N, C-alpha and C positions, 0 to 999 in steps of 0.2 A: 585679330589673328587671321592669317590668310593660309593656314595649313591645308584647308580643304580646296583651295583653288588649284584646278588641274591645268587649265589653259587660259591664256590672256591675249586679247586682241587690243592693242593700243590704237586708239582712233586716229584716222588721218587728220593731219593738221597739228598734232602734238609735235613740238620741236625739241623738248627736253624731258628726259626721264630723270627725275631728281635723285639726290643721294639717298641711298637705303630705301628707295621707293617700294621695292618688293623684297626687302631683306627677310630672310628666313621663311619664305613661302616654300616650305619643304616639299609640298605635294605638287608644286608647279612643274609640269612636264613639257609644255610648249608655249612659246611666245611668238606673236605676230607683230612685227615692227614695221611701221609705214616709212616711206621714203622721206617724209617730213622731219623725222628725228635727226637732229644735228648734234646732240650731245647726250651722253649717258653719265650720270653722276656716280661718284665713288660708292661702291658697295650696293648699287641699285639692285643687283641680283645675287649678292653674297648670301651664302648658306641656302641657296636654292638647289639642293642636292639632287633633285629629280629632273632638273631642267636639261633635256637632251635634244630638243628640236627648236630651232629658231627659223621662222619664216620671215623673209624680207619681202615686203610688198611693193607693188607698183614698180617704180623706176629706181628702187633702192639699190645701193651698192653693197653686196655681201661682204667684200673685203673691208670696206669702211666700217660696217656694223661690227665685224670681228675685231677690228682695231679699237673702236670705241668701247666694246665690252672688255677687251683685254686691259685697256687703260683704266677702266673702272674697277679692276681687280678681279673680274670674273675669268675663270679658267675655261677657255673655249675648246680645249682638247677633249675629244670624245663627244662633242656636240655636233649634230647634223644641221647644216644650214641649207636652205633652199630658197628659191625665188618663186613667188606667186603673184599673179596679177591681182591688183587691188580689186576687191569685189564689192565696192560701195555701190549703193543704188540711189536713185533720184526720185524725189517726190515733187511733182509739178502741180501748179494751182491754176484752175480755170475760173474766170469771173462769171461765167455763164451770162446772165443778163445784166450783171453789174459792170462797173467801170474800174479800170486800173489794172495793174500787174503786180504779181508777187514773185520774188526770186525763188528759183528752184531750191530745194533743200537736199543736200547730199549727205547720206547717212551710211555709216559702216554697219555691216551685218553683225548681229549679236549685241548691238548697242540700243539702249532705250533712248528715244528722241522725243522732244516736245514739239508738237506742231506749232508754227509761229502764229501770232495773233492775226486775224483777218484785217488787212489794211485796204481792202477793196471798197469802193463806193457802191452802196446798194441802189437798186432801181427805185424810182419814186414810190413812196408809200410802203416800202418793204424794209425788213431788217434781216441781218445775217442770222441764220439759224443753225449753222453747222456745215459740215463737209460731206458730200456723197463721194465715196471712194470708188475707183474703178474695180476694186476687189469685191464690190457689192455691199460693203458695210458703211455705216454712218459714223462720223467722228465729230466730237465737239471741238470748238475753238481751243487751242492751246492744250489739247489732250496728249498724254504720253502714249507713244506707239512703239511697237517692237517688230522688227523684221517684216516690213510691208512689201519689200521688193520695189521694183519700178512701178509706180502708180501715179494716177492723176486724181487730185482732189478737186471736185467741182462744187462751187459755192451753192448753198441752199438758201433761198430768199423766201421769207414768209411775210 
């Protein structure tokens, strides 16, 4: 049951909201939809009687989102639509004395994310022991993280 869900941020990169995905989430008041959403399935937001605000993120097209919602069976009358800049943040990785590069990780705020496994080559005689984060904390490899903001993870070698 999703009756206790008040707000929802669909992650960037999601292209489809499936049929009846949030059906009868009666407490849902606001939804944030990224520009990547290209289709909304039938009944995706049916019986979401409290849904009154829809935020269209990044370069999304409000009129297109309204059209997709209407075609899915959702009544957009009385719903406020607005445009907001996508607020995703970036985690970068620094090899320190190791070798190699790791791709940046882009994360949506409010979403739990798993740090990727370390693919860096350690310096001779050392092993990877975790990440020193620019926020002053230490994180283990493949650890779940939440709302870090823009940070740099520096490899710790022991």
